[in-house]
Structures are given as structure tokens and as C-alpha cells.
Wavefront OBJ file of the C-alpha trace (Angstrom):
o trace
v -6.243 27.363 -0.395
v -7.690 23.932 -0.990
v -5.404 23.542 -3.959
v -2.462 24.415 -1.842
v -3.473 21.861 0.739
v -3.675 19.336 -2.135
v -0.044 20.022 -2.855
v 0.767 19.571 0.802
v -1.074 16.242 0.822
v 0.831 15.048 -2.243
v 4.097 16.188 -0.663
v 3.490 14.253 2.515
v 2.138 11.200 0.646
v 5.590 10.792 -0.911
v 6.841 9.751 2.518
v 4.264 6.997 2.902
v 6.712 4.869 0.872
v 10.427 4.832 1.365
v 11.412 7.598 -1.002
v 14.646 7.987 -2.880
v 16.647 11.256 -2.681
v 15.097 12.315 -5.977
v 11.570 11.846 -4.560
v 12.464 13.837 -1.492
v 13.563 16.712 -3.693
v 10.344 16.464 -5.755
v 8.333 16.386 -2.543
v 10.101 19.551 -1.366
v 9.153 21.314 -4.611
v 5.513 20.117 -4.250
v 5.322 21.287 -0.574
v 6.802 24.673 -1.528
v 4.237 25.124 -4.240
v 1.508 24.293 -1.782
v 2.932 26.699 0.803
v 2.971 29.525 -1.693
v -0.589 28.894 -2.885
v -1.846 28.630 0.700
v -0.018 31.643 2.104
v -1.019 33.958 -0.722
v -4.672 33.341 -0.176
v -4.880 33.223 3.605
v -4.865 37.062 3.991
v -7.495 37.330 1.236
v -9.798 34.969 3.058
v -9.419 36.771 6.334
v -10.005 40.240 4.799
v -12.958 39.116 2.707
v -14.749 37.222 5.537
v -14.148 39.319 8.588
v -15.742 42.676 9.645
v -13.482 45.604 8.740
v -13.020 46.688 12.357
v -11.843 43.190 13.418
v -9.522 42.167 10.529
v -6.357 42.853 12.510
v -7.651 40.777 15.386
v -8.500 37.814 13.165
v -5.087 38.088 11.462
v -3.481 37.969 14.933
v -5.484 34.887 15.816
v -4.351 33.121 12.683
v -0.724 34.024 13.398
v -1.112 32.879 17.048
v -2.645 29.541 16.087
v 0.060 28.964 13.433
v 2.726 29.606 16.031
v 0.854 27.358 18.530
v 0.998 24.634 15.908
v 4.824 24.863 15.928
v 4.758 24.274 19.678
v 2.195 21.401 19.685
v 3.225 19.496 16.548
v 6.483 18.004 17.966
v 4.628 16.781 21.052
v 1.803 15.292 19.061
v 4.252 13.735 16.592
v 6.093 12.120 19.468
v 2.886 10.617 20.804
v 1.879 9.375 17.305
v 5.371 7.860 16.860
v 5.058 6.049 20.173
v 1.716 4.539 19.244
v 2.030 4.062 15.436
v 5.744 4.236 14.797
v 7.590 6.671 12.596
v 5.613 5.659 9.487
v 2.484 6.500 11.427
v 3.555 10.134 11.632
v 3.443 10.361 7.819
v 0.060 8.656 7.637
v -1.288 10.885 10.362
v 0.090 14.069 8.692
v -1.202 13.042 5.223
v -4.694 12.354 6.507
v -4.722 15.574 8.608
v -3.639 17.790 5.664
v -6.097 16.051 3.328
v -8.961 16.688 5.763
v -7.926 20.333 5.984
v -7.890 20.541 2.216
v -11.417 19.082 2.000
v -12.522 21.584 4.661
v -11.163 24.486 2.653
v -12.815 23.078 -0.486
v -16.177 22.891 1.308
v -15.671 26.379 2.650
v -14.999 27.575 -0.910
v -18.279 26.010 -2.105
v -20.226 27.628 0.679
v -18.694 31.074 0.051
v -19.207 31.060 -3.676
l 1 2 3 4 5 6 7 8 9 10 11 12 13 14 15 16 17 18 19 20 21 22 23 24 25 26 27 28 29 30 31 32 33 34 35 36 37 38 39 40 41 42 43 44 45 46 47 48 49 50 51 52 53 54 55 56 57 58 59 60 61 62 63 64 65 66 67 68 69 70 71 72 73 74 75 76 77 78 79 80 81 82 83 84 85 86 87 88 89 90 91 92 93 94 95 96 97 98 99 100 101 102 103 104 105 106 107 108 109 110 111 112
């Protein structure tokens, strides 16, 4: 999952500069790779780290929080854009995803 977040970080970092159309296409491929890596392993993490009688509940929480992110992200992005400008959204997103990736890497070290 940390590796997937690394791909997400690389994909968002492309937008820190003014990318050409070719770089946007490359960024899309990078993001898609990260999404595949991340989504494949999310269910494994939940099932391996939650009690058997609560796995469905934890899976529902993850789905709820993911959907909640779709609601909150546009509002937060608008606030960040007002304060930092449109380029600030990409900086904020890149840092946020990189921190999440570091968190998953640390979680992996703790679990293994």
C-alpha cells in the first residue's frame, strides 16, 4: 500500500510544474498504477488485522470514510485554493499523499 501511495505521490508531483499534455497522460498512468496497488491490498490489510467477527464492520468504516473523502475534498480544496492559490492544491495534495505513504510504510514495518 505504501508503494501505491508512492505512485500517487509521483502522479500528483507532476502537477507541481506546468505539465505538458504528454506528462498529464504519464501522470494518469502513474496514478492508475498506484490506485491498483493500493486497492488490491486494502482488503488484505483489513482482513489480516481485524478480528474475524468485526471484519465486515471495519470494511464498512473504510468504505464510509472513503466516501466521506469525496464529500470533504472539494470543500477543503476550495479553502486551500483561496489561501494558497491553485498551485497550492497540488502542493497540499502531494504532501498529504506522501505523508499517508510514509504512514503505511511505518505500519508495514510495525506489522512485519
